[in-house]
N, CA, C and O of each residue as an XYZ file, in Angstrom:
756
protein
N     106.876    126.819     91.037
C     107.370    125.470     90.800
C     107.556    124.717     92.109
O     107.404    123.496     92.139
N     107.879    125.412     93.183
C     108.182    124.754     94.448
C     107.010    123.972     95.016
O     107.227    123.045     95.796
N     105.781    124.306     94.657
C     104.642    123.581     95.216
C     103.829    122.834     94.159
O     102.720    122.383     94.446
N     104.356    122.696     92.957
C     103.652    122.028     91.868
C     103.195    120.629     92.259
O     102.092    120.219     91.898
N     104.018    119.896     92.987
C     103.716    118.508     93.356
C     103.440    118.337     94.846
O     103.510    117.224     95.369
N     103.126    119.430     95.526
C     102.856    119.348     96.959
C     101.723    118.350     97.226
O     100.685    118.375     96.564
N     101.947    117.471     98.213
C     100.956    116.477     98.582
C     101.050    115.180     97.788
O     100.306    114.237     98.057
N     101.955    115.120     96.813
C     102.113    113.899     96.016
C     103.309    113.092     96.509
O     104.342    113.647     96.884
N     103.148    111.780     96.501
C     104.222    110.871     96.881
C     104.598    110.051     95.656
O     103.754    109.397     95.044
N     105.868    110.099     95.313
C     106.366    109.461     94.106
C     107.254    108.278     94.463
O     108.186    108.408     95.257
N     106.960    107.127     93.874
C     107.792    105.931     94.033
C     108.916    105.968     93.004
O     108.708    106.348     91.852
N     110.110    105.567     93.436
C     111.254    105.413     92.538
C     111.707    103.969     92.685
O     112.266    103.596     93.716
N     111.472    103.160     91.668
C     111.810    101.739     91.718
C     113.206    101.538     91.143
O     113.467    101.880     89.990
N     114.108    100.976     91.963
C     115.493    100.805     91.522
C     116.179     99.717     92.349
O     115.705     99.317     93.412
N     117.303     99.261     91.823
C     118.169     98.340     92.542
C     119.612     98.638     92.152
O     119.871     99.602     91.432
N     120.544     97.827     92.617
C     121.957     98.054     92.305
C     122.157     98.205     90.800
O     121.562     97.481     90.001
N     123.002     99.157     90.435
C     123.321     99.373     89.033
C     122.477    100.436     88.358
O     122.567    100.612     87.143
N     121.642    101.163     89.133
C     120.903    102.277     88.536
C     121.901    103.329     88.090
O     122.920    103.535     88.749
N     121.618    104.002     86.971
C     122.494    105.085     86.514
C     122.320    106.230     87.496
O     121.236    106.803     87.608
N     123.380    106.557     88.200
C     123.321    107.485     89.326
C     122.619    108.801     88.993
O     121.724    109.227     89.724
N     123.012    109.440     87.908
C     122.413    110.743     87.577
C     120.934    110.616     87.227
O     120.174    111.564     87.423
N     120.514    109.462     86.713
C     119.130    109.280     86.293
C     118.182    109.009     87.462
O     116.962    109.042     87.298
N     118.730    108.749     88.611
C     117.907    108.649     89.816
C     118.030    109.923     90.641
O     117.025    110.518     91.030
N     119.251    110.336     90.901
C     119.482    111.453     91.824
C     118.943    112.781     91.291
O     118.278    113.507     92.029
N     119.211    113.112     90.035
C     118.774    114.416     89.512
C     117.254    114.511     89.363
O     116.685    115.515     89.791
N     116.564    113.524     88.783
C     115.101    113.619     88.741
C     114.465    113.587     90.142
O     113.460    114.255     90.383
N     115.045    112.822     91.048
C     114.551    112.777     92.434
C     114.635    114.171     93.054
O     113.688    114.631     93.692
N     115.756    114.827     92.866
C     115.939    116.184     93.390
C     114.926    117.140     92.766
O     114.347    117.972     93.464
N     114.709    117.026     91.452
C     113.744    117.896     90.761
C     112.332    117.678     91.314
O     111.591    118.639     91.519
N     111.964    116.428     91.554
C     110.644    116.128     92.124
C     110.495    116.753     93.506
O     109.465    117.355     93.811
N     111.514    116.613     94.334
C     111.471    117.172     95.693
C     111.434    118.693     95.660
O     110.735    119.313     96.462
N     112.182    119.300     94.738
C     112.154    120.758     94.607
C     110.778    121.252     94.144
O     110.401    122.395     94.406
N     110.037    120.384     93.459
C     108.678    120.726     93.011
C     107.642    120.409     94.095
O     106.442    120.562     93.869
N     108.105    119.968     95.274
C     107.207    119.756     96.406
C     106.794    118.329     96.671
O     106.058    118.076     97.625
N     107.244    117.382     95.856
C     106.854    115.980     96.048
C     107.659    115.337     97.175
O     108.761    115.764     97.519
N     107.064    114.310     97.719
C     107.766    113.408     98.642
C     108.172    112.209     97.791
O     107.327    111.644     97.097
N     109.430    111.809     97.823
C     109.883    110.665     97.041
C     110.279    109.530     97.976
O     110.729    109.757     99.099
N     110.103    108.311     97.491
C     110.546    107.135     98.240
C     111.196    106.155     97.271
O     110.611    105.782     96.254
N     112.419    105.747     97.608
C     113.121    104.741     96.820
C     112.634    103.370     97.277
O     112.729    103.015     98.452
N     112.107    102.607     96.313
C     111.589    101.262     96.540
C     112.573    100.296     95.884
O     112.990    100.519     94.747
N     112.945     99.230     96.583
C     113.906     98.291     96.015
C     113.705     96.890     96.583
O     113.266     96.732     97.722
N     114.029     95.873     95.781
C     114.016     94.524     96.333
C     115.124     94.335     97.376
O     115.080     93.405     98.181
N     116.105     95.222     97.347
C     117.162     95.194     98.362
C     116.734     96.061     99.539
O     115.980     97.021     99.378
N     117.215     95.717    100.703
C     116.922     96.524    101.881
C     118.132     97.387    102.213
O     119.251     97.085    101.800
N     117.907     98.428    102.938
C     118.925     99.347    103.453
C     119.497    100.307    102.419
O     119.292    101.516    102.529
N     120.225     99.785    101.391
C     120.839    100.694    100.422
C     121.031     99.985     99.080
O     121.067     98.757     98.993
N     121.153    100.817     98.035
C     121.485    100.317     96.708
C     122.640    101.152     96.165
O     122.826    102.309     96.542
N     123.405    100.540     95.275
C     124.587    101.216     94.739
C     124.352    101.659     93.302
O     123.881    100.900     92.456
N     124.701    102.921     93.062
C     124.566    103.486     91.731
C     125.718    103.116     90.816
O     126.755    102.620     91.257
N     125.512    103.368     89.544
C     126.536    103.197     88.517
C     126.759    104.569     87.919
O     125.812    105.237     87.504
N     128.024    104.991     87.874
C     128.333    106.311     87.342
C     129.156    106.172     86.071
O     130.386    106.145     86.109
N     128.460    106.085     84.955
C     129.003    105.958     83.606
C     129.791    104.650     83.390
O     129.328    103.776     82.657
N     130.970    104.504     84.016
C     131.801    103.331     83.754
C     132.276    102.615     85.009
O     133.107    101.711     84.931
N     131.757    103.009     86.159
C     132.196    102.383     87.407
C     131.113    102.556     88.467
O     130.164    103.319     88.286
N     131.267    101.847     89.557
C     130.313    101.960     90.654
C     130.324    103.371     91.216
O     131.372    104.009     91.311
N     129.152    103.844     91.583
C     128.989    105.178     92.137
C     128.655    105.116     93.611
O     129.186    104.292     94.355
N     127.762    106.008     94.018
C     127.388    106.151     95.426
C     126.280    105.189     95.820
O     125.495    104.727     94.991
N     126.244    104.903     97.124
C     125.123    104.174     97.703
C     124.037    105.185     98.046
O     124.334    106.304     98.464
N     122.783    104.794     97.869
C     121.691    105.623     98.351
C     120.779    104.749     99.207
O     120.669    103.544     98.978
N     120.134    105.357    100.187
C     119.279    104.565    101.068
C     117.989    104.113    100.382
O     117.428    104.814     99.540
N     117.548    102.936    100.766
C     116.252    102.420    100.336
C     115.244    102.859    101.390
O     115.439    102.619    102.582
N     114.168    103.502    100.950
C     113.144    103.961    101.885
C     112.156    102.861    102.238
O     111.737    102.745    103.390
N     111.781    102.053    101.250
C     110.794    101.001    101.463
C     111.228     99.754    100.690
O     111.413     99.824     99.475
N     111.395     98.618    101.368
C     111.687     97.385    100.633
C     110.493     97.021     99.753
O     109.344     97.207    100.155
N     110.761     96.509     98.564
C     109.709     96.160     97.616
C     108.668     95.245     98.250
O     107.472     95.398     98.000
N     109.112     94.300     99.065
C     108.177     93.340     99.668
C     107.162     94.021    100.589
O     106.111     93.448    100.876
N     107.465     95.240    101.057
C     106.560     95.994    101.937
C     105.855     97.138    101.226
O     105.004     97.802    101.817
N     106.198     97.377     99.968
C     105.676     98.542     99.253
C     104.250     98.301     98.768
O     103.939     97.250     98.209
N     103.396     99.288     98.991
C     102.009     99.250     98.531
C     101.872    100.286     97.416
O     101.815    101.487     97.681
N     101.821     99.817     96.173
C     101.783    100.716     95.017
C     100.605    101.677     95.060
O     100.683    102.774     94.507
N      99.518    101.282     95.707
C      98.333    102.150     95.749
C      98.578    103.418     96.567
O      97.796    104.365     96.474
N      99.631    103.455     97.356
C      99.948    104.618     98.193
C     100.715    105.702     97.438
O     100.986    106.767     97.992
N     101.067    105.439     96.176
C     101.886    106.376     95.410
C     101.092    106.997     94.271
O     100.216    106.365     93.680
N     101.418    108.247     93.979
C     100.737    108.999     92.927
C     101.360    108.798     91.553
O     100.679    108.957     90.540
N     102.636    108.452     91.501
C     103.352    108.315     90.236
C     104.603    107.477     90.461
O     104.977    107.183     91.597
N     105.246    107.096     89.349
C     106.408    106.204     89.401
C     107.520    106.729     88.507
O     107.285    107.136     87.370
N     108.744    106.713     89.045
C     109.948    107.038     88.287
C     110.778    105.761     88.142
O     111.044    105.063     89.119
N     111.182    105.470     86.892
C     112.014    104.307     86.585
C     113.341    104.789     86.002
O     113.422    105.061     84.804
N     114.393    104.901     86.838
C     115.693    105.294     86.309
C     116.301    104.158     85.489
O     115.878    103.006     85.595
N     117.293    104.496     84.674
C     117.945    103.498     83.842
C     119.194    102.928     84.464
O     119.267    102.697     85.671
N     120.177    102.707     83.610
C     121.337    101.918     83.972
C     121.039    100.504     83.486
O     119.965     99.980     83.779
N     121.924     99.888     82.775
C     121.636     98.572     82.194
C     121.306     97.543     83.269
O     120.324     96.812     83.145
N     122.102     97.481     84.304
C     121.945     96.441     85.327
C     120.635     96.566     86.095
O     119.991     95.563     86.402
N     120.247     97.786     86.401
C     119.078     98.056     87.231
C     117.799     97.434     86.662
O     117.244     96.539     87.299
N     117.302     97.863     85.494
C     116.063     97.260     84.998
C     116.241     95.813     84.560
O     115.281     95.043     84.583
N     117.455     95.427     84.159
C     117.664     94.045     83.753
C     117.449     93.109     84.940
O     116.919     92.011     84.773
N     117.851     93.531     86.126
C     117.599     92.738     87.335
C     116.129     92.818     87.748
O     115.510     91.804     88.067
N     115.581     94.032     87.740
C     114.208     94.225     88.208
C     113.190     93.459     87.370
O     112.216     92.937     87.913
N     113.396     93.384     86.068
C     112.403     92.727     85.219
C     112.335     91.227     85.438
O     111.420     90.569     84.943
N     113.293     90.677     86.176
C     113.285     89.258     86.521
C     112.590     88.992     87.859
O     112.490     87.845     88.292
N     112.116     90.047     88.505
C     111.472     89.929     89.819
C     109.974     90.179     89.642
O     109.565     91.315     89.402
N     109.152     89.133     89.758
C     107.711     89.293     89.521
C     107.069     90.418     90.332
O     106.187     91.110     89.824
N     107.493     90.613     91.577
C     106.912     91.673     92.411
C     107.233     93.059     91.857
O     106.420     93.976     91.975
N     108.403     93.217     91.259
C     108.773     94.503     90.663
C     107.923     94.772     89.418
O     107.471     95.895     89.194
N     107.714     93.735     88.621
C     106.881     93.880     87.416
C     105.444     94.203     87.819
O     104.811     95.061     87.204
N     104.927     93.536     88.833
C     103.563     93.812     89.313
C     103.452     95.229     89.864
O     102.420     95.879     89.698
N     104.499     95.708     90.514
C     104.520     97.074     91.042
C     104.335     98.071     89.893
O     103.540     99.005     89.998
N     105.069     97.867     88.805
C     104.957     98.742     87.636
C     103.571     98.611     87.006
O     102.963     99.613     86.631
N     103.074     97.389     86.890
C     101.751     97.161     86.292
C     100.657     97.923     87.035
O      99.705     98.403     86.422
N     100.794     98.033     88.360
C      99.784     98.778     89.119
C      99.632    100.190     88.549
O      98.517    100.659     88.321
N     100.752    100.855     88.322
C     100.720    102.243     87.848
C     100.110    102.334     86.453
O      99.238    103.168     86.208
N     100.561    101.486     85.550
C     100.058    101.576     84.182
C      98.600    101.118     84.093
O      97.822    101.691     83.330
N      98.227    100.105     84.854
C      96.832     99.637     84.832
C      95.877    100.660     85.431
O      94.720    100.741     85.017
N      96.343    101.438     86.396
C      95.518    102.448     87.052
C      95.576    103.804     86.353
O      94.904    104.748     86.768
N      96.373    103.900     85.298
C      96.497    105.170     84.588
C      97.322    106.198     85.336
O      97.278    107.386     85.018
N      98.087    105.738     86.345
C      98.949    106.668     87.083
C     100.158    107.021     86.224
O     100.654    106.172     85.483
N     100.635    108.246     86.309
C     101.754    108.661     85.468
C     103.058    107.942     85.811
O     103.357    107.655     86.970
N     103.821    107.663     84.752
C     105.108    106.971     84.875
C     106.145    107.731     84.060
O     105.859    108.198     82.958
N     107.352    107.852     84.610
C     108.488    108.446     83.900
C     109.608    107.417     83.873
O     109.963    106.861     84.912
N     110.171    107.155     82.684
C     111.238    106.168     82.528
C     112.312    106.735     81.614
O     112.013    107.316     80.570
N     113.561    106.561     82.017
C     114.670    107.115     81.240
C     115.698    106.032     80.927
O     115.920    105.120     81.723
N     116.317    106.146     79.758
C     117.423    105.304     79.331
C     116.979    103.843     79.188
O     116.202    103.537     78.284
N     117.443    102.945     80.043
C     117.033    101.546     80.025
C     115.791    101.300     80.883
O     115.282    100.180     80.917
N     115.295    102.327     81.576
C     114.102    102.191     82.422
C     112.876    101.655     81.684
O     112.104    100.907     82.282
N     112.659    102.005     80.399
C     111.498    101.479     79.689
C     111.456     99.952     79.568
O     110.410     99.396     79.233
N     112.566     99.268     79.832
C     112.539     97.804     79.860
C     111.467     97.309     80.827
O     110.824     96.288     80.583
N     111.279     98.042     81.927
C     110.257     97.647     82.895
C     108.857     97.808     82.313
O     107.956     97.043     82.654
N     108.667     98.782     81.449
C     107.369     98.963     80.791
C     107.115     97.838     79.785
O     105.986     97.371     79.637
N     108.172     97.409     79.099
C     108.058     96.267     78.190
C     107.641     95.037     78.989
O     106.706     94.331     78.610
N     108.331     94.786     80.086
C     108.057     93.605     80.904
C     106.665     93.646     81.521
O     106.044     92.605     81.731
N     106.177     94.850     81.810
C     104.852     95.013     82.422
C     103.740     95.054     81.373
O     102.583     95.314     81.704
N     104.082     94.800     80.124
C     103.116     94.797     79.023
C     102.378     96.137     78.934
O     101.160     96.181     78.762
N     103.140     97.224     79.054
C     102.556     98.571     79.087
C     103.025     99.446     77.931
O     102.906    100.669     77.994
N     103.552     98.837     76.886
C     104.125     99.591     75.780
C     103.169     99.695     74.589
O     103.216    100.676     73.847
N     102.318     98.711     74.402
C     101.425     98.668     73.244
C     100.631     99.953     73.070
O      99.982    100.421     74.005
N     100.684    100.522     71.869
C      99.938    101.737     71.567
C     100.608    103.023     72.023
O     100.064    104.108     71.817
N     101.764    102.923     72.629
C     102.474    104.128     73.087
C     103.686    104.395     72.203
O     104.243    103.482     71.593
N     104.079    105.653     72.147
C     105.331    106.061     71.518
C     106.316    106.344     72.636
O     106.024    107.106     73.557
N     107.485    105.725     72.549
C     108.506    105.870     73.592
C     109.851    106.193     72.963
O     110.085    105.963     71.776
N     110.724    106.733     73.801
C     112.135    106.812     73.466
C     112.883    106.122     74.592
O     112.312    105.839     75.645
N     114.162    105.852     74.368
C     114.960    105.120     75.344
C     116.403    105.119     74.863
O     116.739    105.758     73.866
N     117.243    104.398     75.578
C     118.569    104.100     75.072
C     118.350    103.314     73.772
O     117.483    102.441     73.747
N     119.090    103.582     72.703
C     118.818    102.978     71.400
C     118.717    101.447     71.387
O     117.988    100.896     70.561
N     119.417    100.761     72.265
C     119.389     99.291     72.233
C     118.034     98.703     72.613
O     117.815     97.507     72.419
N     117.115     99.514     73.150
C     115.785     99.022     73.510
C     114.781     99.157     72.363
O     113.639     98.716     72.485
N     115.198     99.759     71.262
C     114.291    100.019     70.148
C     113.521     98.768     69.722
O     112.295     98.802     69.626
N     114.223     97.675     69.469
C     113.576     96.452     68.996
C     112.660     95.867     70.064
O     111.573     95.386     69.745
N     113.081     95.900     71.327
C     112.234     95.391     72.415
C     110.920     96.166     72.483
O     109.850     95.574     72.634
N     111.005     97.479     72.372
C     109.807     98.333     72.419
C     108.909     98.050     71.218
O     107.693     97.930     71.367
N     109.496     97.944     70.042
C     108.704     97.657     68.847
C     108.062     96.271     68.919
O     106.900     96.107     68.547
N     108.809     95.280     69.394
C     108.269     93.925     69.519
C     107.153     93.846     70.558
O     106.314     92.947     70.498
N     107.139     94.780     71.509
C     106.095     94.819     72.535
C     104.890     95.653     72.090
O     103.959     95.861     72.868
N     104.904     96.129     70.842
C     103.757     96.861     70.308
C     103.843     98.365     70.418
O     102.872     99.066     70.136
N     104.998     98.871     70.825
C     105.181    100.314     70.919
C     105.854    100.883     69.691
O     106.366    100.153     68.843
N     105.843    102.190     69.613
C     106.544    102.911     68.547
C     107.750    103.575     69.191
O     107.602    104.283     70.187
N     108.937    103.363     68.644
C     110.157    103.938     69.191
C     110.607    105.108     68.331
O     110.619    105.020     67.103
N     110.981    106.218     68.992
C     111.525    107.383     68.300
C     112.785    107.848     69.011
O     112.947    107.632     70.212
N     113.668    108.483     68.269
C     114.915    109.014     68.828
C     114.727    110.502     69.087
O     115.100    111.343     68.268
N     114.140    110.814     70.243
C     113.881    112.200     70.629
C     114.287    112.400     72.082
O     114.361    111.448     72.858
N     114.548    113.646     72.433
C     115.000    113.993     73.781
C     114.009    113.556     74.857
O     114.399    112.982     75.874
N     112.751    113.826     74.630
C     111.708    113.468     75.595
C     110.414    113.220     74.819
O     110.098    113.929     73.864
N     109.673    112.194     75.253
C     108.424    111.832     74.593
C     107.354    111.604     75.654
O     107.580    110.904     76.641
N     106.188    112.204     75.438
C     105.033    111.990     76.309
C     103.987    111.235     75.510
O     103.595    111.668     74.426
N     103.530    110.094     76.048
C     102.549    109.285     75.335
C     101.624    108.586     76.331
O     102.041    107.671     77.041
N     100.369    109.023     76.375
C      99.340    108.365     77.165
C      99.773    108.078     78.603
O      99.714    106.939     79.066
N     100.204    109.119     79.294
C     100.537    108.994     80.712
C     101.930    108.496     81.028
O     102.251    108.243     82.190
N     102.770    108.351     80.000
C     104.149    107.892     80.208
C     105.090    108.881     79.533
O     104.902    109.228     78.367
N     106.107    109.337     80.270
C     107.136    110.200     79.692
C     108.445    109.424     79.698
O     108.799    108.781     80.686
N     109.163    109.495     78.566
C     110.427    108.770     78.433
C     111.504    109.679     77.859
O     111.214    110.646     77.154
N     112.761    109.348     78.176
C     113.926    110.031     77.617
C     115.020    109.010     77.354
O     114.937    107.859     77.783
N     116.061    109.461     76.631
C     117.083    108.539     76.133
C     118.266    108.290     77.052
O     118.730    107.155     77.160
N     118.774    109.340     77.727
C     120.047    109.208     78.442
C     120.247    110.383     79.401
O     119.411    111.285     79.449
N     121.345    110.384     80.166
C     121.567    111.459     81.134
C     121.575    112.871     80.544
O     121.223    113.828     81.234
N     121.970    113.011     79.283
C     121.955    114.349     78.664
C     120.547    114.930     78.582
O     120.382    116.147     78.512
N     119.540    114.073     78.590
C     118.147    114.505     78.459
C     117.489    114.848     79.797
O     116.323    115.244     79.818
N     118.201    114.706     80.900
C     117.584    114.865     82.225
C     116.878    116.206     82.419
O     115.784    116.202     82.984
N     117.410    117.340     82.001
C     116.659    118.590     82.209
C     115.271    118.570     81.552
O     114.280    118.932     82.187
N     115.200    118.151     80.289
C     113.909    118.082     79.589
C     113.028    116.998     80.210
O     111.826    117.197     80.385
N     113.621    115.861     80.540
C     112.904    114.758     81.168
C     112.268    115.210     82.476
O     111.092    114.942     82.720
N     113.030    115.886     83.306
C     112.524    116.336     84.608
C     111.378    117.332     84.443
O     110.385    117.253     85.167
N     111.500    118.259     83.509
C     110.415    119.223     83.273
C     109.117    118.518     82.855
O     108.050    118.794     83.404
N     109.217    117.617     81.892
C     108.033    116.894     81.415
C     107.465    115.978     82.494
O     106.248    115.840     82.619
N     108.341    115.357     83.267
C     107.908    114.468     84.344
C     107.106    115.245     85.379
O     106.041    114.793     85.799
N     107.593    116.388     85.788
C     106.893    117.208     86.787
C     105.543    117.662     86.241
O     104.536    117.615     86.948
N     105.522    118.100     84.990
C     104.268    118.518     84.354
C     103.269    117.356     84.329
O     102.108    117.526     84.700
N     103.720    116.181     83.892
C     102.856    115.003     83.834
C     102.370    114.603     85.228
O     101.177    114.373     85.428
N     103.281    114.521     86.179
C     102.923    114.092     87.534
C     101.959    115.063     88.203
O     101.173    114.657     89.060
N     102.006    116.331     87.829
C     101.109    117.326     88.436
C      99.658    117.131     87.995
O      98.742    117.626     88.652
N      99.442    116.419     86.894
C      98.100    116.250     86.338
C      97.340    115.059     86.899
O      96.117    115.002     86.769
N      98.024    114.115     87.515
C      97.342    112.957     88.083
C      97.079    111.866     87.071
O      97.583    111.917     85.949
N      96.280    110.865     87.467
C      96.016    109.710     86.611
C      95.357    110.084     85.291
O      94.609    111.059     85.207
N      95.643    109.300     84.270
C      95.099    109.529     82.934
C      93.577    109.474     82.958
O      92.927    110.337     82.368
N      92.984    108.469     83.632
C      91.527    108.366     83.673
C      90.916    109.602     84.320
O      89.885    110.098     83.864
N      91.545    110.100     85.376
C      91.041    111.282     86.065
C      91.004    112.469     85.114
O      90.036    113.229     85.109
N      92.046    112.635     84.311
C      92.084    113.751     83.360
C      91.002    113.570     82.299
O      90.383    114.546     81.877
N      90.773    112.355     81.872
C      89.746    112.112     80.860
C      88.357    112.469     81.381
O      87.548    113.034     80.645
N      88.072    112.148     82.639
C      86.762    112.446     83.214
C      86.518    113.950     83.295
O      85.403    114.420     83.068
N      87.567    114.697     83.620
C      87.436    116.138     83.771
C      87.222    116.802     82.413
O      86.481    117.780     82.310
N      87.863    116.280     81.381
C      87.805    116.886     80.047
C      86.428    116.844     79.436
O      86.234    117.318     78.316
């Protein structure tokens, strides 16, 4: 497991209000699997997490969004937290960053409210997703199918509902990210 993602660089798109456990624990799992991770944010220097009902820890921003080149990353992690994706989906550069991954068939993992970014990037149609329950109607209105399951893999995107799902989410995310872009897998098959 320690070298499953060796040589891969994973983008983590987030801003203030990310659910702390949904960024930190999957990030750690990716690094333990050998990946290099970089936190991308419209904010520079640091962003502040949300820990259930109050502000959590600050984490450093590795690359400001305005300087981030999506083509340099192998996969994308979208943590939740209500505030985080709600702010990001209002930033055209953040939406375009996500669109790069889905348009190129690069794997994406989104948890809790993170799938809001997939809705905004018009990347939900034809996919089955799970999320925090309040996103059900948004996902359905965007052409996706919503299910209440611990973890769902659908056409290069893995999703989960909440922090309780992180162990299953991390396992599926690592498995998905190890396979590379969807088009690449189709060519090999």
